[in-house]
NUNU-968504 format. One record per residue (C-alpha): residue in one letter; x, y, z. Coordinates in Angstrom, 1 decimal. Layout:
N
A|X|Y|Z
...
//
This chain:
755
S|-26.9|45.7|-32.9
K|-29.6|43.6|-34.4
E|-28.5|44.2|-38.0
A|-24.8|43.4|-37.2
S|-25.6|40.3|-35.3
L|-27.8|39.0|-38.1
L|-24.8|38.8|-40.3
V|-22.4|36.8|-38.1
S|-23.5|33.3|-39.1
A|-23.4|34.2|-42.8
E|-20.0|35.8|-42.6
S|-18.5|33.0|-40.5
S|-19.7|30.4|-42.9
S|-18.3|32.3|-45.9
S|-14.9|32.6|-44.2
S|-14.5|29.4|-42.3
S|-13.0|27.5|-45.3
S|-10.3|30.1|-45.9
S|-8.8|30.5|-42.4
T|-5.5|29.1|-43.6
P|-4.3|30.9|-46.7
T|-3.1|28.6|-49.6
D|-2.8|28.8|-53.3
C|-6.4|27.4|-53.3
D|-7.6|30.8|-52.1
C|-7.3|31.9|-55.7
D|-10.4|29.8|-56.4
S|-12.5|31.0|-53.4
D|-14.9|33.8|-53.2
S|-14.5|36.9|-51.0
S|-17.2|38.8|-49.2
F|-17.3|42.5|-48.2
F|-19.9|44.2|-46.1
V|-20.7|47.9|-46.1
Y|-22.7|49.7|-43.5
P|-25.1|52.5|-44.5
S|-24.5|56.2|-43.5
Y|-27.9|56.1|-41.7
Y|-31.3|54.4|-41.5
G|-34.6|56.1|-42.2
G|-33.3|59.6|-42.0
N|-31.7|59.1|-38.5
P|-27.9|59.3|-38.6
S|-27.7|58.2|-34.9
S|-29.0|54.8|-35.9
I|-25.9|53.6|-37.6
P|-25.1|50.1|-36.2
P|-21.7|49.6|-34.7
L|-19.0|47.7|-36.6
R|-18.6|45.3|-33.6
S|-21.3|43.9|-31.3
S|-21.0|45.7|-28.0
S|-22.6|42.8|-26.0
S|-20.0|40.8|-24.2
S|-22.6|38.3|-23.1
S|-23.8|37.4|-26.5
R|-20.4|36.4|-27.7
R|-21.4|37.5|-31.2
R|-18.4|39.6|-31.9
M|-17.6|39.7|-35.6
P|-14.3|37.9|-36.5
S|-11.5|40.3|-37.1
S|-10.7|38.6|-40.4
L|-14.0|39.7|-42.0
N|-14.2|42.7|-44.3
Y|-16.5|45.4|-42.9
F|-16.5|49.0|-44.1
R|-18.2|52.3|-43.5
T|-18.4|53.4|-47.1
L|-18.6|51.9|-50.6
Q|-15.3|53.5|-51.6
D|-13.5|52.0|-48.6
A|-14.7|48.6|-49.8
A|-13.6|49.3|-53.3
D|-10.2|50.4|-52.1
A|-9.9|47.1|-50.1
I|-10.9|45.1|-53.2
A|-8.3|47.0|-55.3
A|-5.6|46.3|-52.7
S|-6.5|42.6|-52.6
S|-6.4|42.4|-56.3
S|-2.8|43.7|-56.3
S|-1.8|41.0|-53.9
F|-3.9|38.4|-55.7
N|-2.2|39.2|-59.0
N|1.3|38.6|-57.6
P|3.0|36.4|-60.2
T|4.6|34.2|-57.6
R|1.2|32.8|-56.7
R|-0.2|29.9|-58.7
C|-3.7|31.2|-59.3
R|-5.8|29.4|-61.8
R|-8.6|32.0|-62.2
R|-9.8|35.3|-61.1
R|-11.4|35.6|-57.7
R|-15.1|36.5|-57.4
R|-16.0|39.2|-54.9
T|-19.4|40.1|-53.4
V|-20.0|43.4|-51.7
Y|-23.1|43.1|-49.5
L|-24.7|46.5|-48.8
L|-26.8|46.7|-45.6
P|-30.2|48.3|-46.0
G|-30.3|52.1|-45.4
V|-28.8|55.2|-47.0
H|-25.3|55.1|-48.3
V|-24.2|58.7|-48.8
L|-21.4|59.4|-51.3
D|-19.2|62.5|-51.0
R|-17.4|61.5|-54.2
P|-18.0|59.1|-57.0
L|-17.4|55.4|-56.5
V|-14.5|54.8|-58.9
L|-14.0|51.3|-60.3
D|-11.3|49.9|-62.7
E|-9.8|46.6|-63.8
R|-8.9|45.8|-60.2
H|-12.6|45.6|-59.4
D|-13.4|42.9|-62.0
N|-15.6|40.0|-61.1
T|-17.3|41.9|-58.3
A|-21.0|42.0|-57.5
W|-22.6|44.8|-55.4
K|-25.9|43.7|-54.0
K|-28.3|44.1|-51.1
A|-27.7|41.9|-48.1
K|-30.8|39.7|-47.5
R|-32.3|38.0|-44.5
T|-32.6|34.2|-44.7
G|-34.5|33.8|-41.5
G|-32.0|32.7|-38.8
G|-29.0|33.8|-40.6
G|-27.5|32.3|-43.7
A|-25.3|32.9|-46.7
E|-26.5|36.4|-47.3
G|-27.6|37.8|-43.9
V|-30.7|40.0|-44.0
K|-33.7|40.0|-46.3
G|-36.8|42.2|-46.5
G|-38.8|44.3|-48.9
E|-36.9|45.3|-52.1
G|-38.8|48.5|-52.7
E|-37.5|52.0|-52.0
G|-39.6|52.2|-48.8
G|-39.0|48.6|-47.8
G|-40.5|47.1|-44.7
G|-39.4|47.4|-41.1
G|-36.1|46.5|-39.6
G|-33.9|44.8|-42.3
G|-36.6|45.3|-44.9
K|-35.5|48.8|-46.0
A|-34.0|49.2|-49.4
V|-30.3|49.9|-50.2
R|-30.1|53.5|-51.3
V|-27.0|55.1|-52.7
R|-27.3|58.8|-52.7
G|-25.0|61.6|-53.9
G|-26.6|64.5|-52.1
Y|-26.1|66.6|-49.0
R|-29.0|66.7|-46.5
I|-30.0|70.0|-45.1
H|-31.7|69.3|-41.8
P|-35.2|70.8|-41.3
S|-34.1|72.4|-38.1
L|-31.8|74.8|-40.1
F|-34.7|76.4|-41.9
R|-36.2|79.7|-40.8
P|-39.2|81.7|-42.1
W|-38.2|84.2|-44.7
S|-41.5|85.6|-46.1
E|-43.9|87.5|-44.0
D|-46.5|84.7|-44.2
G|-43.9|82.1|-43.2
K|-44.5|80.0|-46.3
I|-41.0|80.6|-47.8
L|-38.1|79.3|-45.7
V|-34.4|79.9|-45.8
A|-31.4|77.8|-44.6
P|-27.6|78.2|-44.8
I|-25.7|75.9|-47.1
D|-22.6|74.4|-45.4
K|-19.3|75.2|-47.0
A|-18.5|71.5|-47.0
V|-20.9|71.2|-50.0
G|-18.4|73.1|-52.1
D|-19.2|74.6|-55.5
L|-22.9|75.0|-56.2
G|-22.4|74.9|-59.9
K|-23.9|77.1|-62.7
I|-26.6|76.9|-65.3
R|-25.1|76.0|-68.7
S|-26.6|77.0|-72.1
G|-26.3|73.7|-74.0
G|-26.7|72.8|-77.7
L|-29.2|70.7|-79.5
N|-28.2|67.4|-77.8
D|-26.4|68.9|-74.8
C|-27.7|68.6|-71.3
A|-24.6|69.1|-69.3
N|-26.0|71.5|-66.6
S|-23.8|71.7|-63.5
K|-26.1|73.7|-61.2
A|-27.0|72.0|-57.9
E|-30.6|70.9|-57.7
V|-32.9|70.4|-54.6
F|-35.0|67.4|-53.8
F|-37.7|67.2|-51.2
D|-38.5|63.7|-49.9
G|-37.2|62.2|-53.1
Q|-39.1|64.5|-55.5
P|-37.3|67.2|-57.5
L|-38.3|70.8|-56.8
I|-38.6|73.5|-59.5
L|-36.1|76.4|-59.8
A|-38.1|79.6|-59.3
R|-39.5|80.7|-62.6
Y|-42.3|82.5|-64.5
P|-44.7|81.4|-65.8
N|-45.1|78.7|-63.1
V|-45.7|75.0|-63.9
D|-49.4|74.1|-64.0
P|-50.0|72.8|-60.5
R|-52.9|70.6|-61.7
T|-51.3|68.9|-64.7
G|-47.6|69.4|-64.1
R|-47.2|70.7|-67.6
W|-45.1|73.7|-68.3
R|-46.5|77.2|-69.1
W|-44.7|79.7|-71.3
D|-44.4|83.4|-72.1
A|-44.0|84.5|-75.7
I|-41.7|87.0|-77.6
K|-43.6|90.1|-78.5
N|-41.2|91.5|-81.0
V|-37.7|90.9|-82.1
T|-35.6|94.1|-82.2
S|-32.2|92.7|-83.0
E|-30.3|89.4|-83.3
N|-30.0|89.3|-79.5
T|-32.8|91.5|-78.1
F|-36.6|91.2|-77.9
T|-39.5|92.8|-76.2
F|-41.7|91.2|-73.6
S|-45.4|91.7|-72.9
G|-46.6|93.3|-69.6
D|-44.6|94.7|-66.8
R|-44.0|91.6|-64.6
P|-40.2|91.6|-65.1
L|-40.2|95.2|-63.8
A|-42.7|94.6|-60.9
R|-40.7|91.5|-59.7
N|-37.4|93.2|-59.9
Y|-35.8|91.0|-62.5
S|-32.8|93.4|-62.7
E|-31.8|92.3|-59.2
A|-31.4|88.8|-60.5
L|-28.7|89.8|-63.0
P|-26.2|88.4|-64.0
D|-27.9|85.1|-62.9
L|-31.2|85.6|-64.7
W|-31.8|83.0|-67.5
L|-34.4|82.3|-70.1
H|-35.2|78.9|-71.4
G|-37.0|78.7|-74.7
Y|-37.8|77.3|-78.1
W|-36.4|80.3|-80.0
Q|-37.2|79.5|-83.7
Y|-38.4|75.9|-83.9
D|-40.7|74.0|-81.6
W|-38.3|71.0|-81.7
A|-35.2|72.7|-80.3
D|-34.7|74.4|-76.9
N|-31.8|75.8|-74.9
Y|-31.0|78.2|-72.1
V|-29.6|81.7|-72.5
R|-28.4|84.3|-70.0
V|-29.9|87.7|-69.8
E|-27.2|90.4|-70.1
S|-29.5|93.4|-69.4
I|-33.1|94.6|-69.2
D|-34.2|97.8|-70.8
E|-37.1|99.1|-68.7
S|-38.1|101.8|-71.1
S|-38.5|99.5|-74.1
R|-39.5|96.5|-72.0
S|-36.8|94.3|-73.6
Y|-34.3|91.7|-72.8
A|-30.7|91.6|-74.2
I|-29.2|88.1|-74.4
D|-25.5|87.4|-73.8
T|-25.1|85.5|-77.0
N|-21.3|85.5|-76.7
A|-21.3|83.4|-73.5
T|-24.6|81.6|-74.2
P|-25.4|81.4|-77.9
L|-28.9|81.0|-79.1
L|-29.6|77.6|-80.6
H|-31.5|79.4|-83.4
N|-32.6|82.9|-84.3
L|-35.1|84.8|-82.1
T|-38.6|84.6|-83.6
I|-41.8|86.4|-82.8
D|-44.2|84.3|-80.7
A|-41.4|82.0|-79.7
R|-42.2|80.5|-76.3
Y|-39.9|80.9|-73.3
Y|-39.9|81.4|-69.5
A|-37.7|83.3|-67.0
V|-35.8|81.1|-64.5
N|-33.5|81.5|-61.5
V|-35.3|84.5|-60.1
L|-35.8|84.9|-56.4
G|-38.7|87.3|-57.0
E|-40.6|84.4|-58.7
L|-40.3|82.1|-55.7
D|-44.1|82.1|-55.3
A|-45.4|78.5|-55.6
P|-45.2|75.3|-53.6
G|-42.4|73.1|-54.7
E|-40.1|75.9|-55.9
Y|-36.6|76.9|-54.7
Y|-33.8|79.4|-55.3
I|-30.1|79.1|-54.4
D|-28.1|82.3|-53.6
A|-24.7|81.0|-54.5
R|-22.8|84.1|-53.3
R|-24.4|84.1|-49.8
R|-24.8|80.3|-49.7
L|-28.4|80.4|-48.9
L|-31.3|78.0|-49.9
Y|-34.7|79.6|-50.3
L|-37.5|77.0|-50.3
Y|-41.3|77.0|-50.7
P|-42.1|73.5|-49.4
P|-44.5|71.3|-51.4
S|-48.0|71.3|-49.9
R|-49.1|68.4|-47.7
G|-52.8|68.5|-47.0
G|-52.8|72.2|-47.6
K|-49.9|72.8|-45.2
H|-46.3|73.6|-46.0
K|-44.5|72.4|-42.9
M|-41.5|70.2|-42.5
T|-40.8|67.6|-39.8
D|-37.5|66.2|-38.5
D|-38.0|63.3|-40.9
T|-38.2|65.5|-44.0
E|-35.3|65.0|-46.3
V|-34.2|68.2|-48.2
I|-31.3|67.0|-50.4
L|-28.9|69.2|-52.3
S|-27.2|67.5|-55.2
T|-23.4|67.6|-54.7
V|-21.7|64.6|-56.5
E|-21.2|64.7|-60.2
N|-21.5|60.9|-60.7
L|-22.4|58.1|-58.4
V|-20.5|55.3|-60.0
V|-17.7|55.7|-62.6
G|-16.1|52.6|-64.1
H|-13.4|52.4|-66.7
N|-11.9|49.3|-68.2
V|-14.0|47.0|-66.0
S|-15.5|43.6|-66.6
N|-18.0|41.4|-64.9
V|-19.2|44.0|-62.5
T|-22.8|43.7|-61.3
F|-25.1|46.0|-59.3
S|-28.2|44.2|-58.1
G|-31.2|45.6|-56.3
V|-29.5|49.0|-55.5
H|-31.5|52.2|-55.6
F|-29.3|55.1|-56.8
S|-30.5|58.7|-56.5
V|-29.3|62.3|-56.7
S|-26.3|63.3|-58.9
R|-25.5|66.5|-60.8
G|-24.4|64.5|-63.8
T|-24.8|60.9|-65.1
A|-25.5|58.6|-62.2
L|-23.8|55.4|-63.5
H|-21.1|55.8|-66.2
F|-19.1|53.0|-67.6
A|-16.5|53.2|-70.4
D|-14.5|50.5|-72.1
A|-16.6|48.0|-70.1
S|-17.6|44.3|-70.6
G|-20.0|42.2|-68.7
V|-21.5|45.1|-66.7
R|-24.9|44.2|-65.3
I|-27.3|46.6|-63.6
L|-30.2|44.4|-62.4
G|-33.3|45.7|-60.6
G|-33.3|48.6|-58.3
S|-33.7|52.2|-59.6
V|-31.9|55.3|-60.8
A|-33.6|58.6|-60.0
N|-33.0|62.3|-59.8
S|-29.9|62.4|-62.0
G|-28.5|65.3|-63.9
G|-26.7|65.5|-67.2
G|-23.2|64.5|-68.4
N|-20.4|66.0|-70.4
D|-20.3|63.2|-73.1
S|-23.8|61.8|-72.6
A|-27.1|63.2|-71.5
A|-28.5|60.2|-69.7
A|-28.8|58.7|-66.2
V|-27.1|55.4|-67.1
V|-24.3|55.3|-69.7
L|-22.3|52.5|-71.3
I|-19.6|53.6|-73.8
D|-17.5|51.2|-75.8
A|-19.3|48.4|-74.0
R|-19.6|44.7|-74.7
D|-21.9|42.0|-73.4
C|-23.7|44.3|-70.9
D|-27.2|44.1|-69.5
I|-29.5|46.7|-68.0
A|-32.6|44.9|-66.8
G|-35.5|45.5|-64.5
V|-34.4|49.0|-63.5
T|-36.8|51.9|-62.8
I|-35.3|55.1|-64.1
E|-37.3|58.3|-63.4
R|-37.2|62.0|-62.7
C|-34.0|62.5|-64.6
S|-32.9|66.0|-65.8
C|-31.9|64.6|-69.2
G|-32.3|61.1|-70.7
G|-32.6|57.6|-69.3
I|-30.2|55.1|-70.8
D|-27.4|55.6|-73.4
V|-25.6|52.5|-74.7
R|-22.8|52.4|-77.3
G|-20.9|49.4|-78.5
G|-20.2|46.9|-81.2
D|-18.3|47.6|-84.4
R|-20.3|48.9|-87.4
T|-17.5|48.4|-89.9
S|-17.1|44.7|-89.2
L|-20.8|44.4|-88.1
M|-19.6|42.8|-84.8
P|-22.6|43.0|-82.4
S|-22.2|44.6|-79.0
G|-24.1|42.0|-77.0
I|-25.8|44.8|-75.1
T|-29.3|44.3|-73.9
V|-31.7|46.8|-72.4
R|-34.7|44.9|-71.2
G|-37.7|45.1|-68.9
N|-36.9|48.6|-67.6
K|-39.4|51.3|-66.6
I|-38.2|54.7|-67.9
R|-40.5|57.7|-67.2
D|-40.7|61.3|-66.3
Y|-37.3|62.3|-67.8
A|-36.1|65.4|-69.7
R|-36.9|67.6|-66.7
W|-34.1|70.2|-67.6
K|-33.5|69.8|-71.3
R|-36.7|69.1|-73.1
T|-35.8|67.9|-76.6
Y|-33.6|65.2|-77.9
M|-33.4|63.6|-74.5
F|-34.3|60.0|-75.0
G|-35.6|57.2|-72.7
V|-33.1|54.9|-74.5
R|-30.4|56.0|-76.9
F|-28.3|53.5|-78.7
D|-25.2|53.8|-81.0
G|-23.3|51.0|-82.6
C|-24.2|47.5|-83.7
G|-26.3|44.6|-82.5
H|-28.1|46.2|-79.5
V|-31.3|44.7|-78.2
V|-33.9|47.0|-76.5
S|-36.8|44.9|-75.4
G|-39.7|44.8|-73.0
N|-39.2|48.3|-71.7
A|-41.9|50.8|-70.7
V|-41.0|54.3|-71.8
S|-43.5|57.1|-70.8
D|-44.2|60.6|-69.7
A|-41.7|62.8|-71.5
P|-42.0|65.9|-73.7
H|-40.0|64.5|-76.6
S|-38.9|61.2|-78.0
G|-38.8|57.8|-76.3
V|-36.1|55.7|-78.1
S|-33.6|56.8|-80.7
G|-30.2|55.9|-82.0
R|-27.8|55.2|-84.8
G|-26.4|51.8|-85.8
N|-26.9|48.5|-87.6
D|-28.7|45.3|-86.8
C|-30.3|46.6|-83.7
I|-33.6|45.2|-82.4
I|-36.3|47.3|-80.7
D|-38.9|44.8|-79.7
S|-42.0|44.5|-77.4
N|-41.6|47.9|-75.8
A|-44.5|50.0|-74.5
F|-44.5|53.7|-75.4
S|-47.0|56.1|-73.9
D|-47.6|59.8|-73.4
L|-44.6|61.0|-75.3
C|-43.8|63.9|-77.6
Y|-46.4|66.1|-75.9
E|-44.4|69.4|-76.0
G|-42.1|69.4|-79.1
V|-43.2|69.2|-82.7
D|-41.6|67.1|-85.5
A|-40.7|64.3|-83.1
G|-41.3|60.5|-82.8
A|-41.7|58.1|-79.9
F|-39.2|56.1|-81.9
Y|-36.9|58.3|-84.0
A|-34.1|57.6|-86.4
G|-32.9|59.8|-89.3
R|-30.5|60.9|-92.0
S|-28.6|57.9|-93.2
Y|-28.5|55.3|-96.0
A|-26.0|53.2|-93.9
E|-28.0|52.3|-90.9
R|-29.3|49.0|-92.2
G|-30.7|45.9|-90.6
N|-32.6|47.5|-87.7
V|-35.9|46.0|-86.7
V|-38.6|47.8|-84.7
S|-41.2|45.1|-83.9
N|-44.1|44.2|-81.6
N|-44.2|47.5|-79.8
V|-47.3|49.3|-78.6
F|-47.6|53.1|-78.8
R|-50.3|55.0|-76.9
R|-51.2|58.7|-76.9
I|-48.3|60.0|-78.9
R|-49.7|63.4|-79.3
M|-48.6|67.0|-78.9
T|-50.8|68.6|-76.3
E|-49.0|71.9|-75.9
N|-49.8|74.9|-78.1
A|-47.2|74.9|-80.8
T|-46.4|78.4|-82.0
L|-43.6|77.7|-84.5
G|-44.4|74.9|-86.8
Y|-47.0|72.3|-87.6
P|-47.8|70.3|-84.4
H|-47.4|66.8|-85.8
V|-45.6|64.0|-84.0
Q|-45.3|60.4|-84.9
A|-45.2|57.0|-83.2
L|-42.5|55.8|-85.6
Y|-40.4|58.4|-87.4
L|-37.9|57.5|-90.1
D|-36.7|61.1|-90.7
D|-34.8|62.6|-93.6
Q|-34.4|59.6|-95.9
M|-33.6|57.0|-93.2
S|-33.5|53.7|-95.1
G|-33.2|50.0|-94.5
Y|-35.5|49.8|-91.5
S|-38.1|47.1|-90.8
L|-41.2|48.2|-88.9
I|-43.1|45.0|-88.1
N|-46.2|44.1|-86.1
N|-46.4|47.4|-84.1
T|-49.7|48.8|-82.8
I|-50.5|52.5|-82.5
F|-53.4|53.8|-80.4
D|-54.8|57.3|-80.1
S|-51.9|59.1|-81.8
D|-51.3|62.0|-84.3
T|-49.4|60.1|-87.0
G|-48.6|56.5|-87.0
I|-45.5|56.2|-89.3
L|-43.7|58.9|-91.2
M|-41.1|57.9|-93.8
G|-39.3|61.0|-94.8
G|-38.1|60.1|-98.3
G|-36.3|56.9|-97.4
R|-35.8|53.7|-99.4
D|-35.7|49.9|-98.8
N|-37.9|50.1|-95.7
R|-40.3|47.3|-94.8
V|-43.6|48.2|-93.1
V|-45.4|45.0|-92.4
G|-48.2|43.9|-90.1
N|-48.8|47.2|-88.3
R|-52.1|48.3|-86.7
F|-53.5|51.8|-86.2
V|-56.4|52.4|-83.9
R|-57.9|56.0|-83.7
T|-54.7|57.4|-85.3
A|-55.4|60.6|-87.2
L|-53.0|59.7|-90.0
P|-51.7|56.1|-90.2
L|-48.9|56.7|-92.8
M|-47.0|59.6|-94.4
L|-44.4|59.2|-97.1
D|-42.7|62.0|-98.9
D|-40.0|62.6|-101.5
R|-37.8|65.2|-99.8
G|-34.7|63.7|-101.4
L|-35.9|65.2|-104.7
S|-36.1|68.7|-103.2
W|-34.4|70.3|-100.2
M|-32.4|67.1|-99.2
K|-31.0|66.2|-102.6
G|-27.5|67.4|-101.6
S|-27.2|64.6|-99.1
C|-28.3|61.6|-101.2
R|-26.8|62.3|-104.6
P|-23.6|60.6|-105.7
G|-20.7|62.2|-103.8
G|-23.0|63.5|-101.1
K|-23.0|63.0|-97.4
F|-24.8|59.6|-97.5
E|-22.3|58.1|-100.0
E|-19.3|59.4|-98.0
E|-20.7|57.8|-94.9
L|-21.1|54.4|-96.7
K|-17.6|54.6|-98.1
G|-16.3|54.9|-94.5
Y|-17.8|51.4|-93.8
H|-16.5|49.9|-97.2
Y|-20.1|49.1|-98.1
D|-19.0|47.6|-101.5
R|-16.9|44.9|-99.8
P|-17.8|42.1|-97.3
P|-19.3|42.0|-94.8
W|-21.5|45.0|-95.9
S|-21.9|43.9|-99.5
I|-23.2|40.5|-98.3
R|-25.2|41.6|-95.4
Y|-26.9|44.5|-97.3
P|-26.9|43.7|-101.0
A|-29.4|46.4|-101.8
L|-26.7|49.0|-101.1
N|-24.7|47.8|-104.1
R|-27.0|49.5|-106.5
T|-28.1|52.5|-104.4
F|-26.3|55.2|-106.4
D|-27.0|53.6|-109.8
D|-30.8|53.4|-109.2
R|-32.4|56.8|-108.6
P|-30.4|57.5|-105.5
C|-32.6|60.3|-104.1
Y|-35.9|58.7|-104.8
P|-38.1|57.0|-102.1
T|-38.0|53.6|-103.8
R|-38.3|49.9|-102.9
N|-40.4|50.5|-99.8
V|-42.8|47.8|-98.9
V|-46.1|48.4|-97.1
E|-48.0|45.2|-96.4
D|-50.7|43.9|-94.0
F|-51.6|47.3|-92.9
A|-54.9|47.7|-90.9
F|-56.4|50.9|-89.5
C|-59.5|52.4|-88.0
G|-60.7|55.7|-86.7
V|-59.0|57.9|-89.3
E|-60.2|61.5|-89.1
E|-63.4|62.2|-91.1
G|-62.6|63.0|-94.7
K|-59.0|62.0|-94.4
S|-57.1|59.2|-96.1
W|-55.0|56.4|-94.6
I|-51.9|57.9|-96.3
R|-50.6|61.3|-97.1
T|-47.9|61.8|-99.7
P|-46.8|65.5|-99.6
G|-44.8|66.6|-102.6
T|-45.7|63.6|-104.8
K|-48.6|61.5|-106.0
M|-49.5|57.9|-105.1
E|-49.1|56.8|-108.7
E|-45.5|58.2|-108.7
L|-44.7|56.2|-105.6
V|-45.9|53.0|-107.4
L|-43.9|53.9|-110.5
W|-40.8|54.2|-108.2
D|-41.1|50.5|-107.2
N|-42.8|51.0|-103.9
S|-45.4|48.3|-103.1
F|-48.7|48.6|-101.1
E|-50.4|45.3|-100.4
G|-53.2|44.3|-98.0
I|-54.1|47.8|-96.8
V|-57.3|47.2|-94.8
Q|-59.7|49.4|-92.9
D|-61.0|47.3|-90.0
D|-63.4|49.2|-87.8
S|-63.8|46.3|-85.5
M|-60.4|47.2|-84.0
C|-61.9|50.6|-82.8
R|-65.0|48.9|-81.5
N|-63.1|46.3|-79.6
A|-60.7|48.8|-78.2
S|-63.1|51.5|-77.0
S|-66.7|50.4|-77.1
S|-69.1|47.6|-76.7
S|-71.3|48.9|-79.5
S|-72.4|46.2|-82.0
A|-73.3|48.7|-84.7
S|-71.3|48.1|-87.9
P|-70.1|51.2|-89.5
K|-70.1|51.6|-93.3
L|-67.1|50.1|-94.9
T|-65.7|50.7|-98.3
L|-63.8|48.8|-101.0
L|-61.1|50.3|-103.1
R|-61.1|50.0|-106.9
R|-57.9|48.7|-108.3
R|-55.9|50.7|-110.8
R|-52.7|49.7|-112.5
Y|-49.7|51.8|-113.3
G|-46.5|51.0|-115.1
G|-43.5|50.1|-113.0
G|-40.3|48.2|-112.9
G|-36.7|48.6|-113.6
G|-34.8|50.8|-116.1
G|-34.9|54.6|-116.6
G|-37.4|56.9|-118.2
G|-41.1|57.2|-117.6
N|-42.2|53.7|-118.5
H|-39.8|51.6|-116.3
G|-40.3|48.4|-118.2
N|-43.2|45.9|-118.4
R|-43.6|45.0|-114.7
K|-46.9|46.2|-113.2
R|-47.8|47.8|-109.8
A|-51.2|48.5|-108.5
Y|-53.0|50.3|-105.8
Y|-56.6|51.0|-104.8
E|-58.8|54.0|-104.6
L|-62.0|54.5|-102.6
E|-65.1|53.3|-104.5
G|-67.7|52.9|-101.7
R|-68.6|49.2|-101.6
S|-68.6|47.0|-98.5
V|-67.0|43.5|-98.6
N|-66.9|41.1|-95.6
G|-66.9|43.9|-93.0
T|-63.4|45.1|-93.9
T|-61.9|47.4|-96.5
A|-59.1|46.4|-98.8
Y|-57.0|49.4|-99.8
G|-54.2|48.0|-101.8
R|-52.0|45.3|-103.0
R|-49.0|45.1|-105.1
G|-49.2|44.1|-108.8
R|-48.2|40.7|-109.9
//
C-alpha cells in the first residue's frame, strides 16, 4: 500500500547499520512501527503489513519491527529489554527506542501498560519527509489532518457501534436503538462520589467526537449549553423530599427504578454529588433517597437544585442517550445537523469501554509526542513513580474519572516530567493532576505543566474538578489557557510552586464560594508564587439558591498563608482577591478592571476557625510534621518561627502594594473587611501602599471615550502599630487613606504604609 511503501526507505536506513549484531548494538537506536486499526472510519482500509506488489520489490525487510497494536509493540520492547539487559553483554548505556505510529485510529481494547522495561522509549507520529526519510510520512498534525498521510494519530479506548445497526424506536423516528455487542463487557454503573470524588464507571456515548448527554430532566439549555435545574419543594425527612408538579409521574419515573439517580447541590452551592432514588411516593409526590448505598454529601435543604438523570422517559432532546444495561440496548437521539437527525455510514458512535488508555508504573524517559488520545471511562494517561515522562503536543479528550485522581492526565510520585502543548477538553472530571517533590526536604519535583489548553471539563462532577491540580514541591504551571468550567481552574497544595503567565476565563459560573485559582487551610504551604496571570469573566451566572453567589479570581481560603500574588490582571469579575484570614501574604502589582470588589480580607481565625490556628491546633500539627523549626524549613521560611508566639490566629503581616483598579460598583469600596475594621488590620501589622484608582485602565480596555471621570484622593490617617502585645503595639506607625474627594494627576492614591 501507499502508506506501507512510504516507510521502506526510512526503515531500511534505520536498520542497515545493525544487520550484524555486536556489543555495539547496545548503543544503537531501535525503531518500531504500529499500524492503525483503521483510517477515516473505514476498517477495510487498513494497509497490509507487507507490500503485495511483486514488481515494485518494496517488500519490507523481515528484520524490521511492525505491529498491529500498541500493546504488541510494547510487548516486543519489553522482550527486547530482557535480552538487552543480559549481564553477559557488555552494554555501556540503555538503548533508545522509538515507536512510530502511522496516522489513523489506533483502537485499544485494554490499557497500554508500561513499566521499567519500556524506559527510554518515544511514541510519536510517523512523518512524511517527501521521498522517504528517517521518519516516513508527514502531514497535518491536527485531529482532522489532511489527505493521505496527513491524518492525525488517534488512540481511542471506545467501541464503535456502526450506524447500520440503529433502528427507529420512537414513532417519529427521531430516537434510534441499537444492540450493544457482548464483547463490550460490563457497561458500568453510576457512582455517588464525595466532595473530590469523580470515579464514575458508567459507559458514556460520543457522537463524532462530542460527548452526548445521559437522558435527564430538566434538559441542558440548547442555546447556551448551561445546565438547568429543578428545586426541592419541601424536606420531609433526612432522606425524603417532595417535588413540584407531576412530571415524574407523567414520565413514569417509577419504571426507571432502581437505576433512577438525582444529581444535586443538596445544602451548599459549592458541593454536588449523585444519589440513587430508592422509591417514589406518588400520593405525596416525594422521592426517597437510598442514603445507605449513596450517602448525601450534605443534608437535604429546601430550594436545593437538582435534576433527575438516567431516565428513558426523558430521552426527548437532540444529543441525549440512554443505556439499558440489562437488555444491552443503546437508545440515541442524534444531535441535529442542519435541522436533521440522520446518521451516515461515516458517523462514529463510540461507547467508552477501556478504563485507562496508558498506564505507566516505575517508568523513566518515556515520551508521547503529537498523539491524540480520546475516550476512556477513567483517567486517560496515568503514570505513577515516574521520571522523565513527557507528553508533548496532541490532545486528550472525552476522558472519565479515576479511583485515586479525578483528572484526564495524572502523574503521581513523579520527577522531572513535562506536559506541554496539549489540548485537554471535554473531560468528565479534571484536566491535569501532578504530584511530586518532597515537602519535608523541600526537594522540587521538576514537573512542568506549560502551554496547554484546558477547557470544557467537569462534565460529570461539577465542583472541585480542576483544570490543573498540583500537590508537592517545586511544580511550575505556566503559559496555560484554562477556560469554560463550572468551578475552579487551578488549585493545589504544596511549597515553592510557581503559577505564572496563565490565562483563566469563563470559570466558576455554576458554584459559589470558588476561585479561578484556589488554595486553602494551611500555615505550611509557603513559598508559592502566582504571578503574571490574566483572569477574565470569573463570575457566577447561574442562580444560586444556597449561599451568597460570590466567586473570586484569586482565592486564599481559610487562613491560607505565605503566598505571593504578583502582577496579575483581573477583568470583568465578581471579586478580584479574597484572603480569608491568612498571614504573611504578599499582594503586589495587581490590576483590577471592571471588577466589582477588588479585595476582600477577613479575620475568620478570630471566630469560627480559631480551633485550627491556635497553638496545638491543626495548623501547628501540620507544621510539626515538616519539622518547621529546623532546617531547611527554618531557613527557607523564617517567618514561621514566630507564628505561634505572635497572634497566631490574626490576619497579620500581609502586604498590599502597587494596587490599581477601575470600574468598582457604584458606591462600593476597593476593599471589604467583613468582621473587622480597616484600622484594626493596620494595627495588626498589615500594610497597604500605593492603592490607586486608575480609570484610564477601564477606558483603554473597553472604550475610546476621551472623557475623564472624576477621580478622588484619599486623606491619610495614622494609627498605632508595631510589635508587642496590648492595644498600642509600640511606637511604629501605620497609615491608610480614606476618600476625601479631590483629584490629583488623573489617578487616585488610596493608601501607603507608614514610615
